[in-house]
N, C-alpha and C positions, 0 to 999 in steps of 0.2 A: 414430325408435327405436320399435320395436313392444313394447308392454307386455304382460306375461303377463296372462291372464284368470283370475279367480277368481269363480265364480258370476255371470259376465257383466260384472264390473267389473274394472278394472285392478288388478294386484297390485303393491305397491311394488317398484320395480326393485332396490333394495338393502335391502329388508326393513324400512325405517323410514318410517312415515307421519306427515306433518305435518298439522295442521289449519290451513288457509290461508283467510284472509278477503280477498276481492278487492272493493275499493270501486270500482264503475263497471262497467257492462256494455257498453262500447263496443268498438272493435276490439282495443285492447290488453288490456282486462280479459277479454274472451271468449277471446282467443288464449292468454293466461296460464292461464285456467281449463282449457282443453283440454290443454295440454301438461303442466300440473301434475297433472291427473287421469291422463294417460297415464303419468306418472312414478310413479303409485300413491298420490298424496296426496288427502286429503279437502279439497274446495274448496267454499266458499260465496261466491256473488256477490251483492252488495247494489247495487241499481240504483234511482236516484231516480224514474225514469219509471215510470208504471203499467204500461206495456207497451212492447214494441219498436215504434217508430213510424217513419214515413217522414220522417226528418230529413235535410236536405241534398238532394243530388241523386245524381249518379253519381260514380264514381271509377275510376281506373285501378289495376288490380292488376298490378304488374310481376313479372318472373320471380323476384325475390328473395322475394316473398311467395307467388306462386301455387304454387311448389314445396312450400311448407309446407302450404298448403291441400290440395294433392293428397296429401301424406304423412299428413295428419290424417284423410283419408277422408270428406270432406264429401259430401253426398248428390248423386245425379244431378241432382235439381231445381236445386241450386245451380249446377252447371256449365252446365245448359241455359239458365239465366237470363242468362248472360253473352253479350256480343258480342265477336267476335275481329276486331280492326281489320286491314283489308287494307293500308292505306297511312297514312302520316303526312305532313301537308302544312303548311308554314309559308307564310302568304300576306301580301301587303301589304294594309293595311286598306282603302284607297280603291278598289281595282279588283279585288282578289282574285288579283293576279299571284302565281304560285307562286315563292317564294324558295328553298325547300328541299323536296324530296320524297324519302321513302323508300318506294318503290313496293311492296315486299314486307315491310313493317314487321313484321307479326305473325310470318310464317314466319322472317324473319331473326333476330328476337329469340329465338324458340324454338330455332333452330339454334345461336345463339351462346351462350345462357345455359342451355339445357336445360329450359326451362319456358315456359309461355304468357304472353302479355300479354292481359289481360281488361279490357274495359270493362263495368261492372256497377253496378247500383243499390246505394247504401250500405245500404239496408234489406235487400236480398237477401243481401249479405255477412253482415250481422248475424244474419239468420235462419239462414243456413247454419251459422255458428259456434255459435249458440245451440242449434240442434237437435243438433249433434254433441256439444256439452258435456253436454246432457241425457242423451244416450245413454251417456255416460261416468260418469254419476252425480253430476254437479255440481249443487248445490242453488242455486236462485235465489229471491231475495226482491225482487220489484218493488214500486214505490211506497215504497221505503225510503230516505229522504233522511238521509244521515249528517250529524250536527251536531257530534259529538265523537269524537275519537280519542285514546286513551291509547296512544301508539305504543310506549312501553316495556313496558306491561302487556299489549299485544296485544288491547286491548278497544275495541270500536267501538259507539257509541250512536246510535240513529236518532232522528228528530224525534218519533216515537211512543213513545219510551222503551224500545224494544227494545235489548237488549245482546247482542253477539256476541263470542265469545272465540276467539282463534287463536294459534298459534305464530308466525305471520307475517301481517302486513298488507301487501297490495299496493295502493298508491294508483294507480288507473287512472281517476280521475274527471275527466279532460279539462282543457280550458284554464281553466275556472273552478274548479279543484281546491281542495277544502277540505283534502285531505291534504297538499298542497304548503304551505299556510299553517301546518299543524301542524308539519311538518318545519322550516320556517324560523322558526317562533315569532313570526310577525307577519302582518298582512294583506298580501296580495300580489296585486294585480289585474292582469289582462292589459292590454297597452298597444295602442292603435290603431296600425295600420301606415300609415294615410292612404289606404287603398283600401277599397272594398267590392265585393261581387259580387252581380249579379242572377242568380238561379238559375231555370231554366226547364226544363220537361219537355214534350215534344210527342209525341203518339202518331202513328205513321205513318198510321194510318187517318183521322186528323183533318186530314191535309195533302193536299188535292186536287191540288196541283201535282205532276205526275208526275216531273219532274226532281228535285225536292227529296225526294220520297218514295223514289225509287231510291237516293238518297244515304244515307237512313236504313237501308234494307233491306240495302244493300251497305256494311257498316260501314267508316268511315274516321275518322281524327282530323284536324280542321282547327284551326289557330291563325291568328288575324288579329292582327298587331302594329300598334298605332297610337299616336299621341301621348297619353301619360299613361294609356293604356288598352290592353286586349287582350281578345280573345274566343276561346272554344274551343267546338267542337261534337264530339260523339261519340255513337255508338249504344250502347244497352243493351238488356237483355231480348230477346236473340236477334235484334236488328235491328228491333224493333217500336216502339221509343221513342228519341227523340233528346233528349240532354241538351245544354243550352246554358249556358255561363257567361260573363257579360259583366262585365268588371272595369273600374271607373271610380274616380276620386277620391272619397273618402268625404264624403258630405254629411249623414250621420245625426248627430243631436245627441249630445253627450256623454251616456253612460249608456244609450243606445239601441243594442242590438246587432242588432236584426232588425226589419224593418218591411214591411208590404204596400206594393207599388209599383203602378204603372199601366202598361198597354201604351203609352199615349201618351207617357209619360216615356222609356221605352227607345227607342221609335221616333224620337223627337226627338233623343236623345243620339247615336244611331248612324245618323242619316239619310244621312250622306255616306259610309257604309262600303260595302263590297262588296255588290252587288245580291243575291248568293246569301244573305248574312246577313240583309239587310233583308227579303227575301222570306220567310224563316223567321219573322221577327218579325211579319209580317202575319197569321200563324196563331196567335199567342200569345193565350191567354185569361187566364192567371194568372201573376203574377210576384212574387217577394219579393226584398228586398235585405238582405244580411247584411254587417255590419262585419267586416273581416278584422283579426284580433288576433294579437299575438305576445307573447312573454315574454323577459325577460333570462335568460341562463344562470345556473344556481345552482352553488355549489361542490360540493355532493354530492347524490346521489339517495337515500342510505341514512342511517339514524340510527346513532349510535355503538354502540348495543347490537347492531345487526345483525339486527333482527327487523321492519324497516319499510323499504319501498322504493317509489319512484315509477317509473312507466313511462308510455310514450306521451305524449300531449299534456300530462299533468300535469308532465312533466319536460322535454320538448323539443318544444313545439308548432311546427308548420311552416305557413307560408302555402302555398297549393296550387300554387305556380309550378314545382315539380318533380314534382308529383303523388306525393309520398312520405310524406305524413303517416300514412295508413292502413297503408302497407307497412312503415314503420318501426315503428309500434306493434305490428304482427303479428310482426315480428322480435324486438321486446322480449319479447313474450309467450312466444315459442318459446324464447328464450335463457334466461329465468328458469326456465321449466319444465324444460328439459333439465338445467340445473345442479342444480336441486333433486332431480333423479332420481339424482344421484351421491352424495348425503349418506347417511351411515349412522347419524348421531346428530344430535340438535338442536344440539349443541355446534359442529357444522360449518356451521350456518346463517350466521353472520357471514362466514365465509370464502367461502361460495357467493355471498352478496350483493356482497361486495367484488369477486369475480371478474366478476359480472354488470356492475357499474359499469365495471370496467376494459375489458371487451369492448364495451359499448354506448355509453358516454358520449361518447367521442371521435367515433364515427361519427354518432350521433344529432344531436349539436350541430353537426357539420360540415355535415350535410345541411340542417339548419335555416338555417345561415348562407348556404349556397349558394342556398337557396330565396329568401331575402331579396335576394341579389344579382341574381337573375333579374328582379326587378321593374324594375331599371334597363335591363336588356337588352330586355325586352318592351315598355317604355313610352317608348322614345326618340322625341323629337319630330323632325320632318323636318329633315335637315341632314347635315353631313359624317359624324358618328358613326353615324347611322342608315344612311347609304349604305355605310359600311364594314361594318357588321353585315350588311346585305343582300347585299353582294358576297361576304362570307365564306360565308353560307348557300348562295348560288348555286354557289359553287366546290365545295362538298361535296355538292350535291344528287345523290342516287342513287349516290353513291360508297360504297365499303366502308370508307373511312377515317373514323376518329373526328374530329369537329370539334375543332380545337385553337385556341389563341390566346385572345383576349379574351372570346369568347362560347361557351365549351364547353357541351355538353349532357351532363350527368353526374349520376349518383346512386350 
């Protein structure tokens, strides 16, 4: 929806402006800030971090989200920072045998869904969204850790004692959400999934092995499925950087969510895997491991007054096995902003939030559940069920049919 412009800033699409406080400057919060601004509202984003930082690694932006980013008019530098995967490959962990291949993955997805698949750094997505939000007049307060929320009064207080007042508070503060605890009225901590991920970034220029370097420059997505583990590789930043994610059973102590690891540790854990993967590991200099967390579903994402709502990981966090966490948060932000563009008075706010929940809750929670199910599919130990899975993948390799049965690929 194209908003009218007034002195360079969007004009309220229905003549009524809300003051909106967004708690959290991640994917959901930034997306909500953009669409709310495009709908003509005043938006203030409160982010605990002092600046946008390189947190995490890369992610896949699938067509359900890339069409929104295109509609929002993100800068050319954002689009040039992405890599467009040519193929998608599922491999056996031990020898790299291809179980499933979609040779023209990127072009097929664009033709089928009308928008691109992008592999891109999480930091580059955040920067692209942040700069677009700034252009639209969104106000940002970094280094602002929210410690108190009066969700009925629309008042938010920071650790430094600053107070912010709004007609609506959007809780987009991630899996460790303070806003979620406010809505529930109790402490509510994320739960371990039993897995962790080693996150690695490799520059193509630092990989002297010509075969491996070509695989980075000519982007593809590779999954390796193994016992209790899986791995993924993908190119980002225009094919100049490789992202690697290595998922293993969690060995981090309780209460520790992130820790520096060692190259020796990952090389030992994956020493019997596909030589292509282990050759990549020969060039790794830095690696961190992150505990993968999830949360139970909650009864509602909105308060009974209708002036407080949770979006993104604060409401429906997802483990990354369907690569939909960021995409779903972007969908949330777009949906809430579009609905708020339809209201003509503050009295309609509860109705808009209820409609948001009706539209988004079933979908968001369903994808989160499907993501958890994929853990079992990805991590099968060698045996009859693993052989059945592999046979099904091989049956559908490079076909135009959607995989059906016990191991569907869906979002």
